[in-house]
N, C-alpha and C positions, 0 to 999 in steps of 0.2 A: 278155573275157566280162563283167567288172565294169563296163567302160565302156559296153557295150551295155545292161546292166541299168539303169545310171544314166540313159542316154538315154531308156529306156522310162519310167522314173519321171518324167522331165521332161515327156515328152509326155502322160502320164496327168495330171500336175498341171495343165498348161495346159487339158486337156480338162475336168477336174473343175471348175476355176475358171470356165470359160466356161459349162458346163452349169448349175452351181448359180446363177451370177449371172443367167443367162437365165430359169431356172425360177422363181426367187424374186423376180426383177425388182429386184435390189439391185446396188450398185456392185461391179464385179469386184474392185476393190482391197480391199474388205472381206473377200472370200473369200481373197485372197492373204495378207492380214494374219493371218487365222485359221490358214492353213496354216503360216505362219512361226512362230506361237506353238506350234503342235502339234509342229513339228520341234524347236524350242528345248526343249520339255518332254522329248522323246525323247533329245536330245543330253545333257541334264543327268543322265539316268539313267546314261549311259556315262561322262561326264567329271566328274560331281559336282554336287550341287544348289547348292553355294555358288559355283560358277564362273559368271562373267558371260559367257554364251554368247549370241550374236546370229546369227539366220539371216535371210538376204535372198534372195528369189526374183526373178529377172529376169522382169518382166512380159511380155517379148517372146518369149524363147526358153526360159524355164523353168529356166535355170541356177540352181543352188542354191549359195550361199556360206555356209560355216559358220565363224565366227570367235570366238575368245576375246578378251576385253578385260581389260587390267590397267591400272588408273589409277596414274599416276605421283605419288607422295607423298613427303614428307620424313620421315614417321613412320608406321609400319604400325599400323593399328587392328586389334586382335585379332579383333573380330567380322567384319571384312571382309578378313582377310589373304589369302584365296584370290582376291580381286579387286583386290589392290593390289601395287605394286612400288616399292622405294625408288629415288629419283632416281639414285643412284650406280650401281645395278645396271641401270637402264634405259639409262643413258649407254653402257654396254658393248654394248647392242644397237643403239641409235640415238643418235649423238652430238649430234644437234640437238633431242632431246626436251626438253620443259620440264614443270614441275609442272602438274598438272591435265590433262595430255594422256594419251593411252592408247597402250600397246603392244598392237598388234593382231596376232594370230597366226592364220593360216588353218589350219583343222582339216580332216582328210580327211572325205569324205562318209560318213555312217553308213548301215548297212543296217538297216532296221526289222524287228524280229522281230514275231511275231503280236500280243503284248501291246502293244508300242510302236505298232504300226499301229492297234490298237483305240483306244488312248489318243488318238492323233492324230485319228482319225475322230471321237471324242467331242468333242474341243476344237473341231474344224471345225464340227460340227453345232451346238454350243452358240453359237459365235461368229456363225455364219450366222443362227441363230434370234434372237440379240440384235440383229444388224444389221437383220433383217427387221422385228422389233418396233419398233426405233427409227425405221425408215423409215415404218412405219404410224402411229406416234404423231405424227411430224412432219406427216404428211398429214392426219390427222383432227383435230389440235388447231386447225388453221386452218378446220375445218368446223363448229366450234361455232356454233350459231345457224342451221344449215341443216337441211333435211329429208333423212333417209336412207331408202332403200327396201331391204328385205332379205327373206329367207326364214326362217321359224321353223325353227331347227335342232333344238332340244330345249327341254323345259320342266323347270325345276328349282325345286321348292318354290313354284310359282306364278309364278316369274320366267321371262321368255322369253329364250332365247339366240338371237340373230339372226345369220344368216350374211349379211354385207355383200359377199361376193365375195372380197376380199383380206383381210378382217378379220372379227372377231366383235364383237358388241355385246350389251348387256343392257338389257332393259326390266324394271325391278323391278315387282312386283305392284301397288304403290301408284301407279305411273306409268301403269297401264292404266285405261281408262275403265271405270267400274263396270258389271258384268254382261256385258262383252264377253268372248268366248272365242276362243282360237286353238288350232290343232293343228299338229303337225309338217308342214312343207311349205307352210303358208299364207304368202301374200305380205303384208307389213306395212309401213306408212309411219309414221315417228315423227320426233320433233324431237331433234336432238343438243344436249343441254344441258350436258354436261360430258365432258371427256376427261382421265382421271387417269393419271399416270405415277409410280408409287412402287415400293417394294421388291417388291411382288407383281407388278410388271410394269405394262403399260398397259391401261386399260379404257375403252371408249366407252359412255357412258350415254345411253339414249334415253328419251323420254317422249311419251305421247299425251294427257296431262292438262295439260301446260304451257300457259299462256296464249299464249306465242309460237308454239305449234304451230298454233293457230287463225289467227294473223296470217300465218304463212308459207303456210298453205293458200290464203288469199286472195291472197297474192303469186303463187301458181301459177295461180289461176283467173281473176284480174282483170288484164288487160293494163295497165290504167291505173295499178294499184298497182306492178306489176313495173317499169314505165317511170318511176315516180316522179312521175307527174302527180297521183295521189291518194296521200295519206299516211295510214297507220294510226297514230293517236295513242295509243290505249290499248285494252287488252283486259281483260275480267273473265270468269271462267268458273266454272260449277258443272259439272264435267265429266260429260258424258252426259245432262245435264238441260237446262241453259240457259246462254247466254252473251250478253255485250254487247260490241260493238266500235265504237269511234268513229273516224270517217274525216273527212278534210279535203282541200280543194283550193283553190289560189289562182285556178284557172281558172273564171271566172264562167259559162262556157258549159257546164260539166259538173256534173251532179248526182251527188255522190260516193256517196250512198246507192243511187240508181238503178243506177249503174255496178256496184256490188257485188252488187246483187240479180240483175242480168242480165235478158235477155229471158225473160219468163214465169218468172222466178225460177231460171233454169238455173244461174247461177254460185253463188248461195248454196246451192242444193239440192245441188250437188256437194260442198260443204264439209259440209253437214248429213249427207249419206250417209256420208262418211268418218268422222264423229264419232258414229256410231250414233244418228242422229236428234236430236242436240242442237239445241234451238231457239235461233236466233241473232237477236238484236235489233241492227240496224245503225243507228247514230245519227250525226248530224252534230256534229262537234267545233266548239266556239267558244271564242275567247279571253275571251269574256264568261262569267264563272263561273255567273251565274244562268241564262243561256240554255243553256249546256252541261248544267247540272244538270236543267233542265226537260226537255231532250231525253233525258237518261240515264234519267229516271224513266218514260219512255213504256213502256207505252201509257196510263199514268195522266195525267190533266190536273192542272196545278199552278196554284193561285190566287195564292199569294204566296211569296216567298222572302226570308228574313232571313239575311244573311251575317255571320259572325263570322270575318273573314279571319285574325286573329292566332291563332285557335285551330283553324283548318282545320275549322270546324264551321258547319253551316247548319241553320236551321229552315225546313221546307217546309210550307205550308198547302195542304191538299187538300180539295176538295168532299167532303162527308160520304159520298156514294154512290161515291166513287172510292178510299176508304181501303183496301179489300181488294185492289184492283188495284195500288195504289201499293206496298203492303207485299209482295204476292205470296205464293205458297204457302210456308209456313215462313219468311217474311221474305226470300225469295230475290230478289225484284225490287229492294228497297231495298238489300240487301247488295251485289248486283252493281253497282248505280248508285253506291254508296259507293266500291267498289273502282275503278270506272271513272274517277270524278272525283277520287279521293284525298281525299274529304271525309267527315267524320262527319255523318250525316244524321239529324235528328230530325223525325218526321212528326206533324203535328197536323191534325185536321179543322177546318173553318171554325168549327164550333160550339165545339170545345175552345179554339181560338185566341181566339174572341170572349169566352168565359168567363174565360180567363186575362187578357186585356186589361182586362176589366171589374174583375177582382180587383186587378190592378196599379193601375188608375185609382183604385179605392176606397182602397187602402192609401196611395198617394201623396197623395191629397186629404186623408185623415184626418191624415196626418203633418203636412202644411202647416197644416191647421186648428189642430192642437195647438201647433205651434211658433210660429206667428204670432198665435195667439189670435184667429182670424177665423171667421166663419160658414162652414159646409160649402159653401154655394153659391159663395162667393168663392174658396175653395180649389179647387173643382171647375173653375171658369172658368180659373184660373191653369194647372192641370194640362192642361186641354183645349188651351190655347194653347202648350203645350210647356214651361212652367215647372214642372219636377218636383222641384226642390231649392231650398233656401234660397240656396245659392251662385249659382244661375242667376238668381234674382230680384235679389240684392244687387248683382250686376255689370251689371245691365241699366239702360239709360237710362229715366228716369221717363216720357218721352214715348212710349216703346214699350209700357210697361205700361198707359198711359192709353188705348191703342188697343183694348184688350180690350173686347169688347161688355159694356155695363153698368157699366164703370169710368169715373170722372171724374178730374180732376186731383188733388183732395184725397185720394181713395182710393188712387190710384197712388203719391202721395208717402208716404202712411202705410204702405203695403205695403213699399215699398223701404226706408223708414226702419226699420221693425220688423225687416226681414231683416238690415240692416247691424248694428243693435243686438244682435240675437241672435248673429250671428257674432262680434262683438267680445266679448260676454259669454262665449261658449263658448271663445274664444281665451284670454281672461283666466283662466278656470277651468283650461284645459289647461296654460297656462304655470305656474300655481301647483302643480298636481299633478306636473308634470314636474320643476320645480325642487326640490320636496320629496323626490321619490322617485328620480329618475334622475340619477346622478352620472357614469356611464360615458360619456366623450366618444366612444368608438368606436361605441357604440350611437346616440348623438345624431347623429353625422356619417355614419352608414351610408348608402350610396347608395340613394336611393328613399325615405328616411325623411322624415316631416313631423310637425308638432306634433299633428295629429289622431291619427296612428298612435301616436306616443309617449305621448299621454295615455291611449289605450285600453290600451296595454301596461302603463303605470304602474298603472292601476286593477286589472290582473290580476297585479301584482307581478312583471312581466317587466322587470327594471331593469338588466341587464347584457347585453353582447354575447353572452356564453355562454348566458345564459337564452334569448335569442332564437334562437341557433343550435341549441339543443336541441329547438326546436319543429318539428312537421311542418306542412306548408301547410294541411291540413284543420283543424288546431287554431286557425288564424288566421281562415280564411274560411268555415268551415262556417256555412250560413245559419241553423241553429238555435242552435248553441252556440259558434261561433267567436268568438275575442277581438275580431276586427275585423268582426263580422257587420253592424254598423250603418254601416260605411263602404263606399262603392262602390269596391272595390279589385280589380285584375286578378290572377288566379291566377298568371300568368306573372311579373308583377312580384314577387309574394310569394316565388315559388321562387328568383328571382334574388337577392333580398335575403337569403334563408336561406343560399344557397350562398356569398354574399359574406361573411356572418358566420362561416361555417365555415372560411374560409381561414386564420383565426387559429389553428385547431386544428392544421392541417398544418404551419404555421410553428413552433409550439411542439414538435411531434413531431420535426421536423428538428433543432431546437436541442438537444432532449433526447438 
């Protein structure tokens, strides 16, 4: 009778393993492992929780083997005494046994009571659930960057719980397009931007506001993008309101913007509809920064662009009547263009640019007039020809200065001579104040330092490397009150010099 009962259990085990694996679409072996752990738990109730009991189920016929394991040791550890046996005692059972091996004893099958059966069922359910979640995590972690389609299952505090079929995902409230609403049962498309697996389990996070959601929608709607003929270079979005996307192709026979727009706007309209009417500007990407920027600021027209590549900053000059178009409502157009090009954009009207250039011209002319002790008109002619500093004049050949309209050989010689004399006089003054005030060789030899900077520092009583390291960059280069305001010095260089000066602090801290 007992043997018949055991055979029934075997058959049930095989049937359960098959059914659960099929239903949950997980590896049948994971179900068997869960069963083995459940049986081990029940066996320890009978034989003792400290006993090393291992259960194995034959995957083909359902045979269950229940064994106890005793490790062969030369000295019993009190904490593990129920799992260990001395070598001399083990030799009495098996003369060929060695240290580190195990005495394995087969135990009779156990009959599960109601509580044991419930415990076993709980372990199996838990293990199957863990295996199911692990499988889902492995599946979805490779889908980050793709679009998912699901059904709204429920709404919790404004967050959408999405049924993806085999799994659930969440769209947080802030990842929804403003003013869009969903109800239970609605179909929704969103971008998988993160799959987490932590102590709380695994979660799939979706977004409808992510810039890449827009990009992936174009992948679905434009065959040329899907096939790699056209490349999406960058995307900038103000979700639900406006977006810009830059596209490029090496194929000269294809218009990338036209392909994305589609016949009568069909392709872009499909994307606009999905994004709740979000207006989309499609622009041509270019490796020429100025050209790309001009495209990105569309529909505004651009007159001039001044690039400051080392600062990722540009100045854009716009016709006066195009200013509002370039900036856009609440600065939207210029902000999106800035995000699209990864540049900081300053916009000036032609009138503002003209006024600023005139002011700069006036200031530079006045400075040259004072420093060289020449008439205003001569200084203005020099600045007009590009000679905006004493250094630029002193290093120039006399013959080139002579070519300036209204200049002759005598005047050119005089201007160059005065420039060189001025620089020599300034250098002499600088050397004097430096030698009198600055004795710290670390400051003098600091990378990027020169006599002009040292002289200005000395005048401000910044005489040691620590004095310099204590300064913030704005204290040095502020146009109104900066110590180096009269020098044409780059902010990036100043920051590097300050950080270099501060290296000494960290060395001292380590020594201390």
